[in-house]
N, C-alpha and C positions, 0 to 999 in steps of 0.2 A: 121652715126648710121644705120648700116645695120642689118636687122633682118632675120637670116637664118631660113627658115621653111623647113626642109629637112626630108624626109623619105628615108632611104637607102634600096635599093632592091638588095639582094645578089643572084646571080645565080651560081649553081654548075654544073659541068660536071658529066659524068657517074662514074668517079673515086673519086667523092666527093671533088674535088678541086674547089675553087672559081675561076671563069674566068671572072666575070663581076660584077661591082658595079655601080649602077645607083642611082642618087638622084633626087627626085621630087622637084618641086619649084613652088611657087605661088608668083608672084611679086606684088600682089594688094596693099599691105601695102607700098611698096617702090614707087609705082605709085602715091599713095596719096601724099607722100612727094615730089615727082617730080612736081606735080601740084601746091602744096603750094609754091614751089621754083620759080614759074613763076614770072617774073618781074612785071607784071601788078597786081598781087595779093597783096593787102595791109592788108586785114583782113581775119582771119579764124574764122568762126562761128561754134560753137559747140552746139549740143543738150546736155541736162544734163543727165537725167535718162535713164539708159541702154546704154548710150554712154560714158560719162565721169565717171559716178559712177554706181556701181552695188548694188543691194539689195538682201538679201538671201531669196527671195520669188519667187515661180514659177509664181505667178500672183501678181501684185502690191496690190490687195485688200486683199491678205493674211496678210498683215501687220496689218490690222484692228482687226484681231483676237487676237492680243496681248493685246488689251484693253478689251477683254471679261470679264476677272476676275474683273478688276477695275469697269466696268459698273455694273456687277452683284452685287457687294458689295454695290453699290450706291442704286440700285433699287430692288434687290432680285427678288421677283416674280411679282413685279408691272408691269414691262414692259418686253418684249422679252429679254432674257438674251444674245442673240446672237448679240453683238455690231456690228460685221462685217456686218451682214445683214441690220441693220437699218442705218449704216453709208453709205452703198451703196445706199439704198433707198433715203436717205436724199440728196445725191449728185444728183441723178436723178431728184428729186423734185426741188432742187435749180436751176438746169439748165433749167428745164421746165418753172419755174417761171421767170427766167431772160430773157428767150427767148420771153416771152409775154410782160414783162414790159419794156425791153430795147433791142429790137432785133438787134440793131447795135453793142451791146457789145457781143463778141463771146465767152467769157469764164466767169467762176465764181471764187470767192475767197474762201479761206478756211473759212473765217468768215461767208460768205453767206451759206456755207454748214452746218455749226453748228447752224446758225439761223434756217435753215430748220429742223434740229434735234429737236429744241425747238418747232417749229410750228407743226410738224408731230406727235411727240411722247410725248409732254408735259414735256420734260426734263427741269429741272431748269437751268436758264441761268448761274448761278455760276458753276454748275456741267458740263454744256456744255463747259464752258471756261476751266475748269480743264482737261477735256478730250481732248480738242483741243491742249492745251499745251503739254499733254502727247504724242499726235500724232506727233507734231513737234519735240519733244525730241527724239522720236523713229526714225524719219527720219534722224536726225543728227547722232544718235548713230549707226544705222545699215548700212548707206551708206559707201561703200568702193571704193577706187580708182580702175578704170579699167586700168590695166597696159598698154595695147596696146594704149588706148586713151591718157594716160598720156605721153607715148613716143612721140606721135604726138604733143601733147601740148608743151612738152619741146623743140621739134624741132622747133615749131613755134616761141617760145620765143628766142631760140638760134640764129635764123636768123633775129631776131628783127622785126617780124611782130606782129600785134596786135590780141590777142584772144578775142572774144566776145561770149556772151551766147545768144542763141535764143531758147526759151523754151515754149512749151505749158504746163502750169502747174498752178494749183490752189494755190500752195504755194507762199508766198510773195518773193520778190527779196531778202530781208534780210535773210530769212530762207535758200534760195538757196545759197546765198553767204556764210553763215555759213557752209553749207554742203561742198561746194567746198573748202573753206579755210581749213577745217578739213581734206580734202583728198589731200591737197598739191597744189591745183589750186589757187595760191595766186596772180597771175598777170593777172587778167581779166580786160580788158579795159572798156567794157560796158555790161550791162545786159538788155536784152529785154525779158520780161516775160509776157505771154498772160493775166494772171489774173490782172495785173496792167495796161496794155496797152489796153486790150479789143479786141485785134486782134490775130489771130492764124495762125500757119503754116498749120494747117489742111485745112483752106480755102485759104491759100496763101497770105492773106492780111498782115501778120506780116512781110513777106519778103519785101514787098513794103515800109512798114514803116521803116524798118532798113536801106534800101538804101537811103531813103529820109533824115532820121536823120543823117546818117553818111556823107551825101552829096557826094556820090560816084556813080560810074556806076556799074551795075551788074557784069561786068568782074573783078572788083577790090576785089571781095569777093568769098570765097569758104565756103560752108556749109557742115558739117559732122554730120550724125545722123544715128539712127538705124531703123527708120520707112521708109519703101520704098515709101509710098505715101507722107506723110507730109515732110519728110526730103530730099528725093531724087527727086521725080517727081515734087512736087509743087515748089521746089527751081528752078528746071530747067525750069518749066513753066514761071518763073519770070526771066529767062535768067541768073540765078545764077548757076555757076558750083558747082555741089554737089557730095559728095562722100558717099557711103553707107558702114556703119560699122555694120554688122548684130548683132542682139541681141543674147547674149549668150544662153538664154533659147530657142530661135528658132533654133539655131544651134544644141542644145541638142535634140530637138524634131525631127529634120531632120536626126539625126544620127541613126546608127544601135543600139546603146546603149539604146535608148529610147524605143525600141520595147519590152524590158523586162517589161516596165510599161504601154505601150499603146496598147498591143496586148494580147488577152486571151492566157493563157498558157495551155499545154495539161495535166493538173492535177487538182485536186480539188480546190487548193488555187489559186485564180485569183489575180494577182498583180495589175490589173486595180483598184480594190477597195482600195488598199493600198494608192493610190494617194489622197484619200479623207482625210487621216490623216495628220494633219499639220506638225508633226515632220518629216514625210517622205518627204513632200513637201519642207521643209527647207533643208533637206539633198540633194535632187535632185538639188535644186537651187544652193547649194554650189558646187556641182560637175560641173554643167553647167558653173557657173561663173569662176571656177578655170581652167577647162580644155579647155573651148571654149572662154576664154578671147581674145585670138587672133583668130578671125574667119577664117583667111586665111591660117593657118598652115594646112598641109596635115595630117588629122587625121585618115582617114579610107580607106582601100583598099576594094572597093565594092565587090570584088570577094572572100574576106576572110570571113570565116564562124564564126570566134571567136568573141564573144561579145566585148571583150576587145582588139581585134586587135593585140595581142601579145605586148601590150604596158604596161610595168611594172608599170609606173607611174599611168596610168589610173586605172589599177587593184588595186593598192595600195590606191589610193585616193578614188575611188568610192566604192569598195567592202570591202577590208581588213581594210582600214583606218576607214571607218564609223562603221564597226563592232567593231573594237578595241575601238573606242571612246565610243560606247554604253556600252560595257563590263566594261570599266574602270569607266565610270560615274555611272553605277549600283553599283559597289563595293564601290566607294566613298560616294554615296548617302546613301547606307546602313550603312556604318560606321558612317556617320555624324548624322544619326537619332537614333543611338543606345543610350540607357540610360547610359550604362557604356562604356566609351571609350576603344577601343582595344589598346593593347600595341604594338603589332607587327603583320604584315601580311607576310606570306611566299609565294613566287612564286616558283613553282617547275620547274626545268629544264626538258625538253627543252621548253615545251609549255609556260612557264611563262616568257621567255626571253623578248619577245616584250611587253607583258602586263606590266611588271615592269617598262620598260622605259616610257610607256604612263602614268602609275600611278605616277611616279616621276615628270612628267611634269604637269599633271592635279591637283595634290594635292596642288599646290601653290595657287589655287583659292578657296580652302576650309578652314574651321576653323582649324588652326594648332593644337589646343588642342584636336580635335576629330579625327585627321588623324593619323593612326598608321605608325610606321617606317616600311619600306619595306626591306625585305632581300631575 
């Protein structure tokens, strides 16, 4: 299973003839597989979030904003309508409380976070339980498979080695299992989750627990994750061979592409402010997750000035594709909200050629009775 990550560099002479073609290569992904192939390795441990699965959020806490409307309907003006804010505060409070009451337990559970929501903000227990279930449902719904990690996982199973989960997470093992099953990771041998065990990778104690429970030596296991300290350094501090699979969002921020959104531009409209809008944040996360799924492919020539690096796929996915999605969604939303249904919508050549293709794809998820025939 060889993954070619190639950028071709074409050189011309003074008569405009090509005289050289060079290919770039990053062997990091294949080196991970080589290490897994070692005879003394019996188990391959994976981190879950941002490693095996991806979420369409620039920051994990962005997900909480999806419950803002639900929370506002419950409490209207009685409590702060920003559920994201109080969910963050509740987790901080729950961790502080746990640290005082049981300092040996290094993580909290989702139940404890929602108990803190009740204590801090006076939310009814029944409502808190409903919000908690909605958060779990969103986790399962929005998590998608990371193709590069899935390739490694399938390789592990193909050579008949055991895949295990080692995760710092407040979600329960059952919820994490549902997420992974949904993404195709159906052959996991063991789950080691900080919220249930009370030990974390962040402090290195979870690694010791895993080695003890599996009754193995550190050399018998490799751990793969996206966090440099928790997944790479702390594993190695426990004499476990570790491999770093950088987070897609971090790769995006380190790229030239992100400068459009992280640097002030030389005109009145400043794109930095746009990243406060949740829909823009979802869009950028989708770009990062798709384009930087494999963090080892050669994406950018640092000497190149073009934002999209002459990469047609990147331009299509990041700029044209997102614009086309927004345009088509606007048309379909407008039609669906009209009192009298439209009979027909005409797209004019040539500018209508690509939009009509997008329209015919997206109309499938709208009410058929309110969507017009496209010509």
